C-alpha positions as a Markdown table, in Angstrom:
| # | Residue | x | y | z |
|---|---|---|---|---|
| 1 | Unk | 79.4 | 135.3 | 124.4 |
| 2 | Unk | 80.2 | 135.2 | 120.7 |
| 3 | Unk | 77.7 | 134.0 | 118.1 |
| 4 | Unk | 78.3 | 132.2 | 114.8 |
| 5 | Unk | 77.4 | 134.5 | 111.9 |
| 6 | Unk | 75.1 | 132.8 | 109.4 |
| 7 | Unk | 76.6 | 133.1 | 105.9 |
| 8 | Unk | 74.6 | 135.2 | 103.5 |
| 9 | Unk | 72.4 | 133.3 | 101.0 |
| 10 | Unk | 71.2 | 134.2 | 97.5 |
| 11 | Unk | 67.9 | 135.3 | 99.1 |
| 12 | Unk | 69.8 | 137.7 | 101.4 |
| 13 | Unk | 71.5 | 139.2 | 98.4 |
| 14 | Unk | 68.2 | 139.5 | 96.6 |
| 15 | Unk | 66.6 | 141.3 | 99.5 |
| 16 | Unk | 69.5 | 143.7 | 99.9 |
| 17 | Unk | 69.5 | 144.5 | 96.2 |
| 18 | Unk | 65.7 | 144.6 | 96.0 |
| 19 | Unk | 65.6 | 142.2 | 93.1 |
| 20 | Unk | 64.4 | 138.6 | 92.6 |
| 21 | Unk | 66.4 | 135.5 | 93.4 |
| 22 | Unk | 66.4 | 134.8 | 89.7 |
| 23 | Unk | 68.1 | 138.1 | 88.9 |
| 24 | Unk | 70.8 | 137.4 | 91.5 |
| 25 | Unk | 71.3 | 134.0 | 89.9 |
| 26 | Unk | 71.7 | 135.5 | 86.4 |
| 27 | Unk | 74.3 | 138.0 | 87.7 |
| 28 | Unk | 76.2 | 135.3 | 89.5 |
| 29 | Unk | 76.3 | 133.2 | 86.4 |
| 30 | Unk | 77.2 | 136.1 | 84.1 |
| 31 | Unk | 73.9 | 136.1 | 82.2 |
| 32 | Unk | 72.6 | 139.5 | 83.3 |
| 33 | Unk | 73.1 | 142.8 | 81.4 |
| 34 | Unk | 76.5 | 144.0 | 82.9 |
| 35 | Unk | 75.6 | 147.7 | 83.2 |
| 36 | Unk | 72.0 | 147.6 | 84.2 |
| 37 | Unk | 71.0 | 149.2 | 87.5 |
| 38 | Unk | 69.8 | 145.9 | 88.9 |
| 39 | Unk | 73.1 | 144.2 | 88.1 |
| 40 | Unk | 75.0 | 147.0 | 89.8 |
| 41 | Unk | 72.9 | 146.7 | 92.9 |
| 42 | Unk | 73.4 | 142.9 | 93.0 |
| 43 | Unk | 77.2 | 143.3 | 92.7 |
| 44 | Unk | 77.2 | 145.9 | 95.5 |
| 45 | Unk | 75.1 | 143.7 | 97.7 |
| 46 | Unk | 77.4 | 140.7 | 97.1 |
| 47 | Unk | 80.4 | 142.9 | 98.1 |
| 48 | Unk | 78.7 | 144.3 | 101.2 |
| 49 | Unk | 77.5 | 140.9 | 102.4 |
| 50 | Unk | 80.5 | 138.9 | 101.5 |
| 51 | Unk | 78.4 | 136.5 | 99.6 |
| 52 | Unk | 80.2 | 133.5 | 98.1 |
| 53 | Unk | 78.3 | 132.0 | 95.2 |
| 54 | Unk | 78.0 | 128.2 | 95.4 |
| 55 | Unk | 78.4 | 125.8 | 92.6 |
| 56 | Unk | 74.8 | 124.4 | 92.7 |
| 57 | Unk | 73.8 | 123.7 | 89.2 |
| 58 | Unk | 76.8 | 125.3 | 87.5 |
| 59 | Unk | 78.5 | 123.2 | 84.8 |
| 60 | Unk | 75.6 | 120.8 | 84.4 |
| 61 | Unk | 74.4 | 122.4 | 81.2 |
| 62 | Unk | 77.8 | 122.5 | 79.4 |
| 63 | Unk | 79.0 | 118.9 | 79.4 |
| 64 | Unk | 78.0 | 115.3 | 80.2 |
| 65 | Unk | 80.2 | 113.4 | 82.6 |
| 66 | Unk | 78.3 | 110.1 | 82.6 |
| 67 | Unk | 78.4 | 110.3 | 86.4 |
| 68 | Unk | 75.8 | 110.9 | 89.0 |
| 69 | Unk | 76.0 | 112.1 | 92.6 |
| 70 | Unk | 74.5 | 110.1 | 95.5 |
| 71 | Unk | 74.1 | 111.6 | 99.0 |
| 72 | Unk | 72.9 | 109.6 | 101.9 |
| 73 | Unk | 72.6 | 110.4 | 105.7 |
| 74 | Unk | 75.0 | 107.7 | 107.0 |
| 75 | Unk | 77.5 | 105.1 | 105.9 |
| 76 | Unk | 77.1 | 103.4 | 109.3 |
| 77 | Unk | 73.4 | 102.5 | 108.9 |
| 78 | Unk | 73.0 | 99.3 | 106.7 |
| 79 | Unk | 69.6 | 100.4 | 105.5 |
| 80 | Unk | 71.2 | 102.8 | 103.1 |
| 81 | Unk | 73.6 | 100.1 | 101.7 |
| 82 | Unk | 70.7 | 98.5 | 99.9 |
| 83 | Unk | 69.7 | 101.6 | 98.0 |
| 84 | Unk | 73.3 | 102.4 | 97.2 |
| 85 | Unk | 73.6 | 98.9 | 95.7 |
| 86 | Unk | 70.5 | 99.4 | 93.7 |
| 87 | Unk | 71.6 | 102.8 | 92.4 |
| 88 | Unk | 75.1 | 101.5 | 91.5 |
| 89 | Unk | 73.7 | 98.4 | 89.7 |
| 90 | Unk | 71.2 | 100.4 | 87.6 |
| 91 | Unk | 73.8 | 103.2 | 86.9 |
| 92 | Unk | 76.5 | 100.8 | 85.8 |
| 93 | Unk | 74.1 | 99.0 | 83.4 |
| 94 | Unk | 73.3 | 102.4 | 81.9 |
| 95 | Unk | 77.0 | 103.4 | 81.6 |
| 96 | Unk | 77.1 | 105.8 | 84.5 |
| 97 | Unk | 79.5 | 106.0 | 87.4 |
| 98 | Unk | 78.4 | 107.0 | 91.0 |
| 99 | Unk | 80.0 | 109.5 | 93.4 |
| 100 | Unk | 78.9 | 108.8 | 96.9 |
| 101 | Unk | 78.9 | 111.1 | 100.0 |
| 102 | Unk | 77.3 | 111.1 | 103.4 |
| 103 | Unk | 76.1 | 113.9 | 105.7 |
| 104 | Unk | 76.2 | 112.0 | 109.0 |
| 105 | Unk | 72.6 | 113.2 | 109.7 |
| 106 | Unk | 73.9 | 116.7 | 109.8 |
| 107 | Unk | 71.5 | 119.1 | 107.9 |
| 108 | Unk | 74.2 | 121.8 | 107.8 |
| 109 | Unk | 76.4 | 119.5 | 105.7 |
| 110 | Unk | 73.9 | 118.9 | 102.9 |
| 111 | Unk | 74.7 | 122.0 | 100.8 |
| 112 | Unk | 78.5 | 121.5 | 101.0 |
| 113 | Unk | 78.1 | 117.8 | 100.2 |
| 114 | Unk | 76.1 | 118.6 | 97.1 |
| 115 | Unk | 78.4 | 121.4 | 96.1 |
| 116 | Unk | 81.3 | 118.9 | 96.2 |
| 117 | Unk | 79.3 | 116.5 | 94.0 |
| 118 | Unk | 78.4 | 119.2 | 91.5 |
| 119 | Unk | 82.0 | 120.4 | 91.3 |
| 120 | Unk | 82.7 | 117.1 | 89.7 |
| 121 | Unk | 80.2 | 118.0 | 87.0 |
| 122 | Unk | 77.8 | 115.2 | 87.7 |
| 123 | Unk | 74.8 | 114.9 | 85.4 |
| 124 | Unk | 72.2 | 114.5 | 88.2 |
| 125 | Unk | 71.7 | 113.7 | 91.8 |
| 126 | Unk | 70.0 | 111.1 | 94.0 |
| 127 | Unk | 69.6 | 112.5 | 97.6 |
| 128 | Unk | 68.3 | 111.8 | 101.0 |
| 129 | Unk | 67.8 | 115.1 | 102.9 |
| 130 | Unk | 66.7 | 116.0 | 106.4 |
| 131 | Unk | 63.5 | 117.7 | 105.3 |
| 132 | Unk | 62.2 | 117.4 | 101.8 |
| 133 | Unk | 59.4 | 119.9 | 102.2 |
| 134 | Unk | 61.5 | 122.6 | 103.9 |
| 135 | Unk | 64.9 | 122.5 | 102.3 |
| 136 | Unk | 66.9 | 125.5 | 101.0 |
| 137 | Unk | 69.1 | 123.1 | 99.2 |
| 138 | Unk | 66.3 | 121.6 | 97.2 |
| 139 | Unk | 64.9 | 125.1 | 96.6 |
| 140 | Unk | 68.2 | 126.1 | 95.0 |
| 141 | Unk | 68.4 | 122.9 | 92.9 |
| 142 | Unk | 64.8 | 123.6 | 91.7 |
| 143 | Unk | 65.7 | 127.2 | 90.8 |
| 144 | Unk | 68.7 | 126.0 | 88.7 |
| 145 | Unk | 66.8 | 123.1 | 87.1 |
| 146 | Unk | 69.2 | 120.5 | 88.4 |
| 147 | Unk | 67.9 | 117.0 | 87.8 |
| 148 | Unk | 67.5 | 115.1 | 91.1 |
| 149 | Unk | 65.5 | 112.4 | 92.7 |
| 150 | Unk | 64.9 | 111.9 | 96.5 |
| 151 | Unk | 65.1 | 108.4 | 98.0 |
| 152 | Unk | 63.6 | 107.6 | 101.4 |
| 153 | Unk | 62.1 | 111.1 | 101.7 |
| 154 | Unk | 58.3 | 111.3 | 101.2 |
| 155 | Unk | 57.7 | 115.0 | 100.2 |
| 156 | Unk | 54.3 | 116.5 | 100.1 |
| 157 | Unk | 55.6 | 119.1 | 97.7 |
| 158 | Unk | 54.2 | 117.7 | 94.5 |
| 159 | Unk | 57.0 | 118.8 | 92.1 |
| 160 | Unk | 59.7 | 116.7 | 93.7 |
| 161 | Unk | 60.6 | 113.3 | 92.4 |
| 162 | Unk | 61.1 | 110.7 | 95.1 |
| 163 | Unk | 61.1 | 107.0 | 95.7 |
| 164 | Unk | 60.1 | 105.7 | 99.1 |
| 165 | Unk | 57.5 | 103.7 | 101.0 |
| 166 | Unk | 54.3 | 105.0 | 102.7 |
| 167 | Unk | 55.8 | 105.8 | 106.1 |
| 168 | Unk | 52.5 | 106.8 | 107.7 |
| 169 | Unk | 50.7 | 103.7 | 106.5 |
| 170 | Unk | 53.5 | 101.4 | 107.7 |
| 171 | Unk | 53.5 | 103.0 | 111.1 |
| 172 | Unk | 49.8 | 102.5 | 111.4 |
| 173 | Unk | 50.3 | 98.8 | 110.6 |
| 174 | Unk | 52.8 | 98.5 | 113.5 |
| 175 | Unk | 50.3 | 99.9 | 115.9 |
| 176 | Unk | 47.5 | 97.6 | 114.6 |
| 177 | Unk | 49.9 | 94.6 | 115.1 |
| 178 | Unk | 50.7 | 95.6 | 118.7 |
| 179 | Unk | 47.1 | 96.2 | 119.5 |
| 180 | Unk | 46.2 | 92.8 | 118.2 |
| 181 | Unk | 48.5 | 91.4 | 120.9 |
| 182 | Unk | 46.6 | 93.3 | 123.6 |
| 183 | Unk | 49.0 | 96.2 | 124.0 |
| 184 | Unk | 47.4 | 99.5 | 125.0 |
| 185 | Unk | 50.5 | 101.3 | 126.4 |
| 186 | Unk | 52.4 | 101.7 | 123.2 |
| 187 | Unk | 55.3 | 104.1 | 123.1 |
| 188 | Unk | 57.6 | 105.4 | 120.3 |
| 189 | Unk | 61.3 | 105.9 | 120.2 |
| 190 | Unk | 62.4 | 107.9 | 117.2 |
| 191 | Unk | 65.4 | 109.6 | 115.6 |
| 192 | Unk | 65.5 | 113.3 | 115.9 |
| 193 | Unk | 62.7 | 114.9 | 113.9 |
| 194 | Unk | 64.9 | 117.8 | 112.9 |
| 195 | Unk | 67.3 | 115.4 | 111.1 |
| 196 | Unk | 64.7 | 113.2 | 109.5 |
| 197 | Unk | 61.3 | 113.9 | 108.0 |
| 198 | Unk | 60.9 | 110.1 | 107.7 |
| 199 | Unk | 61.0 | 109.8 | 111.5 |
| 200 | Unk | 58.3 | 112.4 | 111.9 |
| 201 | Unk | 56.1 | 110.8 | 109.3 |
| 202 | Unk | 56.4 | 107.5 | 111.1 |
| 203 | Unk | 55.4 | 109.3 | 114.3 |
| 204 | Unk | 52.4 | 110.8 | 112.6 |
| 205 | Unk | 51.3 | 107.3 | 111.5 |
| 206 | Unk | 51.8 | 106.0 | 115.1 |
| 207 | Unk | 49.9 | 109.0 | 116.6 |
| 208 | Unk | 47.0 | 108.6 | 114.1 |
| 209 | Unk | 46.6 | 104.9 | 114.6 |
| 210 | Unk | 46.7 | 105.2 | 118.4 |
| 211 | Unk | 43.9 | 107.9 | 118.3 |
| 212 | Unk | 41.8 | 105.8 | 115.9 |
| 213 | Unk | 42.1 | 102.9 | 118.3 |
| 214 | Unk | 41.0 | 105.0 | 121.2 |
| 215 | Unk | 44.4 | 104.8 | 122.8 |
| 216 | Unk | 46.5 | 107.6 | 124.4 |
| 217 | Unk | 49.8 | 108.1 | 122.5 |
| 218 | Unk | 52.8 | 108.5 | 124.7 |
| 219 | Unk | 55.1 | 111.5 | 124.2 |
| 220 | Unk | 57.7 | 110.4 | 121.6 |
| 221 | Unk | 61.3 | 109.8 | 122.9 |
| 222 | Unk | 63.7 | 111.4 | 120.4 |
| 223 | Unk | 67.2 | 110.0 | 120.3 |
| 224 | Unk | 70.4 | 110.3 | 118.2 |
| 225 | Unk | 70.1 | 108.0 | 115.2 |
| 226 | Unk | 73.4 | 106.2 | 115.8 |
| 227 | Unk | 73.2 | 106.0 | 119.6 |
| 228 | Unk | 74.2 | 102.6 | 120.9 |
| 229 | Unk | 73.3 | 102.9 | 124.6 |
| 230 | Unk | 69.9 | 104.3 | 125.3 |
| 231 | Unk | 69.7 | 103.1 | 128.9 |
| 232 | Unk | 69.8 | 106.6 | 130.4 |
| 233 | Unk | 67.2 | 108.0 | 128.1 |
| 234 | Unk | 64.8 | 105.0 | 128.5 |
| 235 | Unk | 65.3 | 104.3 | 132.2 |
| 236 | Unk | 62.5 | 106.6 | 133.4 |
| 237 | Unk | 59.9 | 105.4 | 130.9 |
| 238 | Unk | 60.7 | 101.7 | 131.3 |
| 239 | Unk | 60.9 | 101.7 | 135.1 |
| 240 | Unk | 57.8 | 103.8 | 135.5 |
| 241 | Unk | 55.1 | 102.2 | 137.8 |
| 242 | Unk | 52.9 | 102.0 | 134.6 |
| 243 | Unk | 55.4 | 101.5 | 131.8 |
| 244 | Unk | 54.7 | 101.0 | 128.1 |
| 245 | Unk | 54.4 | 97.3 | 127.2 |
| 246 | Unk | 55.5 | 97.9 | 123.6 |
| 247 | Unk | 57.8 | 100.3 | 121.8 |
| 248 | Unk | 57.7 | 101.2 | 118.2 |
| 249 | Unk | 61.2 | 102.4 | 117.0 |
| 250 | Unk | 61.6 | 104.6 | 113.9 |
| 251 | Unk | 64.7 | 102.6 | 112.7 |
| 252 | Unk | 66.1 | 99.1 | 113.2 |
| 253 | Unk | 69.3 | 100.4 | 114.7 |
| 254 | Unk | 67.3 | 102.3 | 117.3 |
| 255 | Unk | 65.3 | 99.1 | 118.0 |
| 256 | Unk | 68.5 | 97.2 | 118.6 |
| 257 | Unk | 69.7 | 99.9 | 121.0 |
| 258 | Unk | 66.3 | 99.8 | 122.8 |
| 259 | Unk | 66.6 | 96.0 | 123.2 |
| 260 | Unk | 70.1 | 96.5 | 124.7 |
| 261 | Unk | 68.8 | 99.1 | 127.1 |
| 262 | Unk | 65.9 | 96.8 | 128.2 |
| 263 | Unk | 68.4 | 94.0 | 128.9 |
| 264 | Unk | 70.5 | 96.3 | 131.0 |
| 265 | Unk | 67.4 | 97.3 | 133.0 |
| 266 | Unk | 66.4 | 93.7 | 133.6 |
| 267 | Unk | 63.5 | 93.8 | 131.2 |
| 268 | Unk | 63.0 | 90.8 | 128.9 |
| 269 | Unk | 61.9 | 91.1 | 125.3 |
| 270 | Unk | 59.2 | 90.1 | 124.4 |
| 271 | Unk | 58.1 | 88.8 | 127.8 |
| 272 | Unk | 58.0 | 92.2 | 129.5 |
| 273 | Unk | 58.4 | 94.5 | 126.5 |
| 274 | Unk | 57.5 | 94.1 | 122.8 |
| 275 | Unk | 59.7 | 96.0 | 120.3 |
| 276 | Unk | 59.2 | 96.7 | 116.6 |
| 277 | Unk | 61.7 | 98.4 | 114.2 |
| 278 | Unk | 61.5 | 99.9 | 110.8 |
| 279 | Unk | 63.8 | 99.2 | 107.8 |
| 280 | Unk | 64.3 | 95.5 | 107.6 |
| 281 | Unk | 68.1 | 95.5 | 107.6 |
| 282 | Unk | 69.6 | 92.0 | 107.3 |
| 283 | Unk | 71.5 | 91.9 | 110.6 |
| 284 | Unk | 68.2 | 92.1 | 112.6 |
| 285 | Unk | 67.0 | 88.8 | 111.1 |
| 286 | Unk | 70.0 | 87.1 | 112.8 |
| 287 | Unk | 69.3 | 88.5 | 116.2 |
| 288 | Unk | 67.8 | 86.4 | 118.9 |
| 289 | Unk | 65.1 | 87.2 | 119.5 |
| 290 | Unk | 64.6 | 88.1 | 115.8 |
| 291 | Unk | 63.4 | 91.7 | 115.4 |
| 292 | Unk | 59.9 | 92.3 | 114.2 |
| 293 | Unk | 60.2 | 95.2 | 111.7 |
| 294 | Unk | 58.8 | 97.0 | 108.6 |
| 295 | Unk | 60.9 | 96.0 | 105.6 |
| 296 | Unk | 61.7 | 98.6 | 103.0 |
| 297 | Unk | 62.6 | 97.3 | 99.5 |
| 298 | Unk | 65.8 | 99.3 | 99.6 |
| 299 | Unk | 67.6 | 97.9 | 96.5 |
| 300 | Unk | 64.5 | 98.3 | 94.4 |
| 301 | Unk | 64.2 | 101.9 | 95.7 |
| 302 | Unk | 67.7 | 102.6 | 94.5 |
| 303 | Unk | 67.1 | 101.1 | 91.1 |
| 304 | Unk | 63.8 | 103.0 | 90.7 |
| 305 | Unk | 65.5 | 106.2 | 91.8 |
| 306 | Unk | 68.1 | 105.9 | 89.1 |
| 307 | Unk | 65.5 | 105.1 | 86.5 |
| 308 | Unk | 63.6 | 108.2 | 87.3 |
| 309 | Unk | 66.8 | 110.3 | 87.3 |
| 310 | Unk | 67.7 | 109.0 | 83.9 |
| 311 | Unk | 64.4 | 110.2 | 82.5 |
| 312 | Unk | 64.7 | 113.6 | 84.2 |
| 313 | Unk | 68.2 | 114.0 | 82.9 |
| 314 | Unk | 66.9 | 113.3 | 79.4 |
| 315 | Unk | 64.3 | 116.1 | 79.7 |
| 316 | Unk | 61.3 | 116.1 | 77.4 |
| 317 | Unk | 57.7 | 116.7 | 78.1 |
| 318 | Unk | 57.3 | 113.7 | 80.4 |
| 319 | Unk | 59.9 | 115.0 | 82.9 |
| 320 | Unk | 57.5 | 117.3 | 84.8 |
| 321 | Unk | 55.0 | 114.5 | 85.3 |
| 322 | Unk | 57.7 | 112.4 | 86.9 |
| 323 | Unk | 58.3 | 114.9 | 89.7 |
| 324 | Unk | 56.0 | 113.2 | 92.2 |
| 325 | Unk | 56.7 | 110.7 | 95.0 |
| 326 | Unk | 56.7 | 107.0 | 93.9 |
| 327 | Unk | 55.5 | 104.9 | 96.8 |
| 328 | Unk | 56.8 | 101.3 | 96.8 |
| 329 | Unk | 55.2 | 98.5 | 98.8 |
| 330 | Unk | 56.6 | 97.7 | 102.3 |
| 331 | Unk | 56.2 | 94.5 | 104.2 |
| 332 | Unk | 55.9 | 93.5 | 107.9 |
| 333 | Unk | 58.4 | 90.9 | 109.0 |
| 334 | Unk | 57.0 | 89.1 | 112.0 |
| 335 | Unk | 60.0 | 88.2 | 114.2 |
| 336 | Unk | 60.2 | 87.2 | 117.8 |
| 337 | Unk | 60.2 | 90.6 | 119.6 |
| 338 | Unk | 56.4 | 90.9 | 119.8 |
| 339 | Unk | 54.4 | 89.0 | 122.3 |
| 340 | Unk | 51.2 | 89.3 | 124.3 |
| 341 | Unk | 50.9 | 92.4 | 126.6 |
| 342 | Unk | 51.8 | 91.5 | 130.1 |
| 343 | Unk | 49.5 | 92.7 | 132.8 |
| 344 | Unk | 50.9 | 95.4 | 135.0 |
| 345 | Unk | 51.0 | 94.3 | 138.7 |
| 346 | Unk | 49.6 | 97.8 | 139.7 |
| 347 | Unk | 46.7 | 97.3 | 137.4 |
| 348 | Unk | 46.0 | 93.8 | 138.7 |
| 349 | Unk | 46.1 | 95.0 | 142.3 |
| 350 | Unk | 43.7 | 97.8 | 141.6 |
| 351 | Unk | 41.1 | 95.2 | 140.4 |
| 352 | Unk | 41.2 | 93.3 | 143.6 |
């Protein structure tokens, strides 16, 4: 069976040539002494490996385009529309245009998407990536001193500017709400952790709150972010003799899919199952029952992200101090999908 060959990276070249990544970067960008032994080794490694230099960071230092690049995971999820609107409004007011691209929750598309934006000589970037703490893309942007701000990501790496909410604290608040309604079997349905560090942080908050409350966390059920029918994936959990009485969903769209699956399985929300989402997208306020959810200030997040990016693009001594996560306040919208925990008939019969 054939295997897909992984394209060589700048680190692969550096290892083959026995030089630093910075040296490879200087050679690629024509800044290294042309006849030095290190330069010759790098060029030879590039030929042997078939390395194709990308455009990350090239062209940003030579001219201003009054345009920024914006990369989001999905055009189908309305949660990202709010931040796009915020970025566009703030950018327009400052005389900037915005080029938009989406990765469709595919981590492998991130570098190509950013290369495309940078090929248009954008002055800076606003990004949502799969993993902000473990990202070769962000490492490359850091090496080349490209100005960027993350939005929705909540990095623990301290030198990365970001605008988001406290995902862990918000998830804890959800568990506390459900516990106040008498729920003890609380499960979680989340988007794939490999595609979203936000989903994993929300699970960490869920897990921590459950343990603090003396409750046993259920194994997380990971699903595709834009799946519309989760009946098959949830059937076993929801028809178990002792099923969860509440489910915390890492996004509103997943919560809507969970509610649809529950209906198809003959389970009523919130009589039999309480459901809580995360995002606060407008459409869920119009549902009946109305979704209970964590609301993110998405438009403000976009505005703040551009404001930070503008300062980073200007440079100066304050730029380094701005490269930390900015946490905005979230809120809990109490809808109609949370109700008192219903006693399990098996539990009742065991008490007799």
